[in-house]
C-alpha positions as CSV (number, residue, x, y, z in Angstrom):
1,M,87.1,14.1,203.3
2,P,88.3,11.8,206.1
3,K,86.4,8.5,206.4
4,K,83.8,8.2,209.1
5,E,85.5,6.8,212.2
6,N,84.1,4.0,214.3
7,K,84.1,5.2,217.9
8,A,85.2,3.2,220.9
9,K,83.5,3.4,224.3
10,G,85.5,6.4,225.3
11,G,84.7,8.4,222.2
12,L,88.1,7.7,220.5
13,P,88.2,6.0,217.1
14,V,89.0,2.3,216.8
15,V,91.9,1.8,214.3
16,R,92.0,-1.5,212.5
17,G,95.5,-3.0,212.4
18,A,96.8,-0.6,215.0
19,R,99.5,-3.0,216.2
20,K,100.7,-3.6,212.7
21,I,100.8,0.2,212.1
22,R,102.9,0.7,215.2
23,L,105.4,-2.0,214.2
24,K,105.7,-1.4,210.5
25,E,104.6,2.1,209.6
26,L,105.2,4.4,212.6
27,S,109.0,4.6,212.5
28,P,109.3,5.6,208.8
29,F,106.3,7.9,209.1
30,T,108.0,9.7,212.0
31,R,111.3,9.9,210.3
32,Q,109.8,11.4,207.1
33,V,107.8,13.9,209.1
34,S,111.0,15.0,210.8
35,A,112.8,15.3,207.4
36,M,110.0,17.5,205.9
37,L,109.7,19.7,209.0
38,S,113.5,20.2,209.1
39,A,113.3,21.3,205.4
40,G,110.9,24.0,206.4
41,M,107.6,22.4,205.2
42,P,104.5,23.4,207.2
43,L,103.0,20.7,209.4
44,V,99.7,20.5,207.5
45,Q,101.5,20.2,204.1
46,T,103.7,17.6,205.6
47,L,100.7,15.5,206.8
48,S,99.1,15.9,203.4
49,A,102.2,14.6,201.7
50,M,102.3,11.6,204.1
51,E,98.7,10.9,203.5
52,D,99.3,10.8,199.7
53,Q,102.3,8.5,199.9
54,T,101.2,6.0,202.5
55,T,100.0,2.6,201.1
56,D,98.6,1.2,204.3
57,K,94.8,1.4,204.0
58,N,94.3,1.4,207.8
59,F,97.0,4.1,208.4
60,K,95.7,6.5,205.6
61,P,92.5,7.5,207.4
62,V,94.4,8.0,210.6
63,I,96.7,10.5,208.9
64,Q,93.6,12.1,207.3
65,G,92.1,12.6,210.8
66,I,95.3,14.0,212.2
67,R,95.6,16.5,209.3
68,S,91.9,17.5,209.7
69,R,92.3,18.2,213.4
70,V,95.5,20.2,212.9
71,E,93.8,22.2,210.2
72,G,91.0,22.9,212.6
73,G,93.5,24.5,215.1
74,A,94.5,21.5,217.3
75,M,98.1,21.0,218.4
76,Y,99.9,18.1,216.7
77,S,100.2,16.2,220.0
78,E,96.4,16.7,220.6
79,A,95.6,15.3,217.2
80,L,97.9,12.3,217.8
81,A,96.3,11.7,221.2
82,F,93.0,11.1,219.4
83,Y,94.5,7.8,218.2
84,P,95.9,6.1,221.3
85,G,95.9,2.7,219.6
86,V,98.6,4.0,217.2
87,F,100.3,6.8,219.2
88,D,100.8,5.8,222.8
89,E,101.4,8.1,225.7
90,L,105.1,8.0,225.3
91,Y,104.9,9.1,221.7
92,V,102.4,11.9,222.4
93,S,104.3,13.2,225.4
94,M,107.6,13.5,223.4
95,I,105.8,15.3,220.6
96,R,104.1,17.6,223.1
97,A,107.5,18.4,224.7
98,G,109.0,19.1,221.2
99,E,106.2,21.5,220.4
100,V,106.6,23.4,223.7
101,G,110.4,23.5,223.2
102,G,110.2,24.4,219.6
103,I,112.3,21.4,218.6
104,L,109.6,19.2,217.0
105,P,111.8,18.1,214.0
106,D,114.6,17.0,216.3
107,V,112.2,15.2,218.6
108,C,110.6,13.4,215.7
109,A,114.0,12.2,214.5
110,R,114.8,11.0,218.0
111,I,111.5,9.1,218.3
112,A,112.2,7.4,214.9
113,V,115.6,6.2,216.1
114,F,114.0,5.0,219.4
115,L,111.2,3.1,217.6
116,E,113.7,1.5,215.2
117,A,115.9,0.4,218.1
118,S,112.8,-0.9,220.1
119,N,111.5,-2.9,217.1
120,K,115.0,-4.3,216.5
121,L,115.2,-5.5,220.1
122,R,111.7,-6.9,220.1
123,S,112.4,-8.8,216.8
124,K,115.6,-10.4,218.2
125,V,113.9,-11.6,221.4
126,K,110.8,-12.8,219.5
127,S,112.9,-14.7,217.0
128,A,114.9,-16.4,219.7
129,M,111.7,-17.5,221.5
130,M,109.8,-18.4,218.3
131,Y,112.2,-21.2,217.2
132,P,112.0,-23.4,220.4
133,T,108.3,-22.7,220.7
134,V,107.6,-23.9,217.2
135,V,109.9,-27.0,217.6
136,M,108.2,-28.0,220.8
137,V,104.7,-27.6,219.4
138,V,105.7,-29.7,216.4
139,A,107.3,-32.3,218.6
140,I,104.2,-32.6,220.9
141,G,101.9,-32.6,217.9
142,L,103.9,-35.4,216.3
143,A,104.0,-37.4,219.5
144,T,100.2,-37.0,219.9
145,A,99.6,-38.2,216.4
146,L,101.8,-41.3,216.9
147,I,100.0,-42.1,220.2
148,M,96.5,-41.7,218.7
149,F,97.0,-43.2,215.2
150,V,100.1,-45.4,215.1
151,V,100.1,-47.0,218.6
152,P,96.6,-48.5,218.2
153,V,97.9,-50.4,215.0
154,F,100.6,-51.9,217.1
155,A,98.1,-52.6,219.9
156,E,96.1,-54.9,217.5
157,M,99.2,-56.7,216.5
158,F,100.3,-57.2,220.2
159,S,96.8,-58.5,221.1
160,D,97.5,-61.7,219.0
161,F,100.7,-62.4,220.9
162,G,99.2,-63.3,224.2
163,G,101.2,-63.0,227.4
164,D,102.2,-59.9,229.3
165,L,103.6,-56.9,227.5
166,P,106.6,-54.9,228.8
167,G,105.7,-52.3,231.4
168,L,106.7,-49.3,229.2
169,T,104.7,-50.7,226.2
170,Q,101.6,-51.4,228.4
171,A,101.7,-47.9,229.9
172,L,101.9,-46.4,226.4
173,L,99.0,-48.5,225.2
174,D,96.9,-47.5,228.2
175,F,97.7,-43.9,227.6
176,S,96.9,-44.2,223.9
177,N,93.5,-45.9,224.7
178,L,92.7,-43.2,227.2
179,L,93.6,-40.3,224.8
180,T,91.8,-41.9,221.9
181,A,88.6,-42.5,223.9
182,Y,88.6,-39.2,225.7
183,W,90.4,-36.8,223.3
184,Y,87.6,-34.3,223.6
185,I,88.2,-34.1,227.4
186,A,91.9,-33.6,226.9
187,L,91.2,-30.9,224.3
188,A,88.7,-29.2,226.7
189,I,91.3,-29.2,229.5
190,V,94.0,-27.6,227.2
191,I,91.5,-24.9,226.0
192,G,90.4,-24.3,229.6
193,L,94.0,-23.9,230.9
194,V,94.8,-21.5,228.1
195,Y,91.6,-19.5,228.7
196,G,92.1,-19.5,232.4
197,F,95.7,-18.3,232.1
198,K,94.6,-15.5,229.8
199,R,91.9,-14.4,232.3
200,Y,94.3,-14.6,235.2
201,N,96.9,-12.6,233.3
202,A,94.3,-10.0,232.5
203,T,93.9,-9.2,236.2
204,D,96.3,-6.8,238.0
205,R,97.5,-9.5,240.4
206,G,97.8,-12.1,237.7
207,Q,99.8,-9.9,235.4
208,Y,102.1,-9.0,238.3
209,K,102.7,-12.6,239.3
210,V,103.3,-13.8,235.7
211,D,105.8,-10.9,235.1
212,E,107.5,-11.7,238.4
213,F,107.8,-15.4,237.4
214,R,109.3,-14.3,234.1
215,L,112.0,-12.3,235.9
216,R,112.7,-15.2,238.3
217,F,112.8,-18.0,235.7
218,P,116.2,-19.6,235.4
219,I,118.3,-18.2,232.5
220,L,115.3,-16.7,230.6
221,G,114.6,-14.6,233.7
222,E,117.9,-12.9,233.2
223,L,117.1,-12.2,229.6
224,A,113.7,-10.8,230.6
225,T,115.3,-8.5,233.2
226,K,117.9,-7.2,230.7
227,V,115.1,-6.5,228.1
228,A,113.0,-4.6,230.7
229,V,116.0,-2.6,232.0
230,S,117.1,-1.7,228.5
231,R,113.6,-0.6,227.6
232,F,113.3,1.5,230.8
233,A,116.7,3.2,230.3
234,S,116.1,3.9,226.6
235,T,112.6,5.3,227.1
236,F,113.6,7.4,230.1
237,A,116.5,8.8,228.2
238,Q,114.4,9.7,225.2
239,L,111.8,11.5,227.4
240,L,114.4,13.5,229.2
241,H,116.2,14.4,225.9
242,S,112.9,15.6,224.6
243,G,112.3,17.9,227.6
244,V,109.6,15.9,229.4
245,Q,109.8,16.6,233.2
246,I,111.2,13.8,235.3
247,M,107.9,13.1,237.2
248,E,105.9,12.8,234.0
249,S,108.7,10.7,232.5
250,L,108.6,8.2,235.4
251,E,104.9,7.8,235.1
252,I,105.1,7.2,231.3
253,V,108.1,4.8,231.6
254,G,106.3,2.9,234.4
255,L,103.6,2.1,231.9
256,A,105.9,1.4,228.9
257,T,108.5,-1.1,230.3
258,G,106.5,-4.2,229.2
259,N,106.9,-5.7,232.7
260,R,104.5,-5.0,235.5
261,V,107.0,-5.6,238.3
262,I,109.5,-3.1,236.8
263,G,106.7,-0.7,235.9
264,D,105.1,-0.7,239.4
265,S,108.5,-0.1,241.0
266,L,109.0,3.0,238.9
267,L,105.6,4.3,239.8
268,A,106.4,3.7,243.4
269,A,109.8,5.4,243.0
270,K,108.0,8.5,241.6
271,K,106.5,9.1,245.0
272,T,110.0,8.9,246.6
273,V,111.4,11.3,244.1
274,E,108.5,13.7,244.9
275,E,109.6,13.7,248.5
276,G,113.1,14.9,247.5
277,Q,115.0,11.6,247.3
278,P,117.1,10.8,244.2
279,L,115.8,8.1,241.9
280,S,118.8,5.9,242.4
281,S,118.1,5.7,246.1
282,A,114.5,4.7,245.4
283,L,115.6,1.9,243.1
284,E,118.7,0.6,244.8
285,N,116.9,-1.8,247.2
286,N,115.0,-3.5,244.3
287,K,116.7,-6.7,243.5
288,F,115.6,-6.7,239.9
289,Y,117.6,-3.7,239.0
290,P,121.3,-4.4,238.2
291,R,123.9,-2.6,240.3
292,M,125.4,-1.1,237.2
293,L,122.2,0.7,236.4
294,I,122.0,2.1,239.9
295,H,125.6,3.4,239.9
296,M,125.2,4.9,236.4
297,L,121.9,6.6,237.4
298,S,123.5,7.9,240.6
299,A,126.5,9.3,238.7
300,G,124.1,11.0,236.2
301,E,122.1,12.6,239.0
302,K,125.3,14.0,240.5
303,T,126.5,15.4,237.2
304,G,123.2,16.5,235.8
305,Q,123.5,14.1,232.9
306,V,120.9,11.5,233.7
307,D,119.7,11.3,230.1
308,E,123.2,10.6,228.7
309,M,123.9,8.0,231.4
310,M,120.6,6.2,230.6
311,D,121.5,6.2,226.9
312,K,124.7,4.4,227.8
313,V,122.9,2.0,230.0
314,A,120.4,1.3,227.3
315,Q,123.1,0.6,224.7
316,F,125.0,-1.6,227.1
317,Y,122.0,-3.8,227.9
318,E,120.8,-3.9,224.2
319,D,124.3,-5.4,223.4
320,E,123.9,-7.8,226.4
321,V,120.5,-8.9,225.1
322,E,121.9,-9.5,221.7
323,T,124.8,-11.5,223.0
324,M,122.6,-13.5,225.3
325,V,120.0,-14.2,222.6
326,A,122.8,-15.6,220.4
327,G,124.1,-17.7,223.2
328,L,120.7,-19.1,224.1
329,T,119.9,-19.9,220.5
330,S,123.1,-22.0,220.2
331,M,122.4,-23.7,223.5
332,I,118.7,-24.4,222.9
333,E,119.2,-26.2,219.6
334,P,121.0,-29.3,221.1
335,L,118.6,-29.3,224.1
336,L,115.6,-29.4,221.7
337,M,117.2,-32.2,219.8
338,V,117.5,-34.2,223.0
339,F,113.9,-33.3,223.9
340,I,112.5,-34.4,220.6
341,G,114.7,-37.5,220.5
342,G,113.6,-38.4,224.0
343,I,109.9,-38.3,223.2
344,I,110.0,-40.0,219.8
345,G,112.7,-42.5,221.0
346,T,110.6,-43.5,224.0
347,I,107.6,-44.2,221.8
348,V,109.6,-46.2,219.3
349,V,111.3,-48.3,222.0
350,A,108.0,-49.0,223.7
351,M,106.5,-50.2,220.4
352,F,109.5,-52.4,219.5
353,L,110.2,-54.0,222.9
354,P,107.5,-56.7,222.5
355,I,108.9,-57.5,219.0
356,F,112.4,-57.9,220.5
357,K,110.9,-60.3,223.1
358,M,108.5,-61.9,220.7
359,S,109.9,-65.4,221.4
360,E,109.3,-65.0,225.1
361,V,105.8,-63.6,224.6
362,V,104.7,-66.4,222.2
363,M,106.0,-69.1,224.4
């Protein structure tokens, strides 16, 4: 018996750990379903086997629910759609197309490959961004600790010297006194800024502006553009490979690129395509799409091989992202060292300047 499901506002179940399931469990689950179906095993029996072997306590009741609905006569895609937190519209649409076309095992295998590639790309970008973020947070935390706890000790020592302190030292002491006395206000400001940014980013306009800023930001904007283009090309190709119609594919891809600016442009392009214009024409005036993508898409439209062309574009930009991430990592490391050295060095110099000039101060 499936466990009782907690219902969300729309009547669909809330799945605990849905994000972790998507990242860790979904790809091997899909690949194994493909293998069992290809071997001639019925879908219900396949789902029962997957239910028995899964070790994720949050994913097991999801598989139980899917199996129960399929046993009750629902299509596999309909059962999956009942868990949108785990199986997004892209996944469900490809499964639905596979069911209609009678190629469900092949589509499952294609989805597994797509998920593995997407997770690999996400991990590379996340790893590249995680290192400088952690280093900067540690550097700022260390500098704050020095200013709040070490500088006041020097301040007491300097107070016995008399005379005027060097400007840099005096400025640091004033900042230390201000931060020590009103640390709660500084903390409240930081929390307020973070909360305000999250609220702004949760709005349609805010999300669009933040994503646009990411695309325009020097160097990192180029990386964000290549990631979004790679995701668009790969997702679009997989949908077309699976037999999903181009209009539905554009709508799904528009919601799955991970960037609101790119996504909105694809949804707008859908209207142009509905009017009879090729997709390449609808995108060619958008400055965020590389010219190579437009030319490859146009060639695919002329030869009827859009899916194959998009596969090649996706592979090209995945390689570009990997190369750029490696280059950024090697470039960021010395910059971070300079950043950390500058902060800590400034504090140290400010503290020791009066000692170097002690004879002048005492006199």
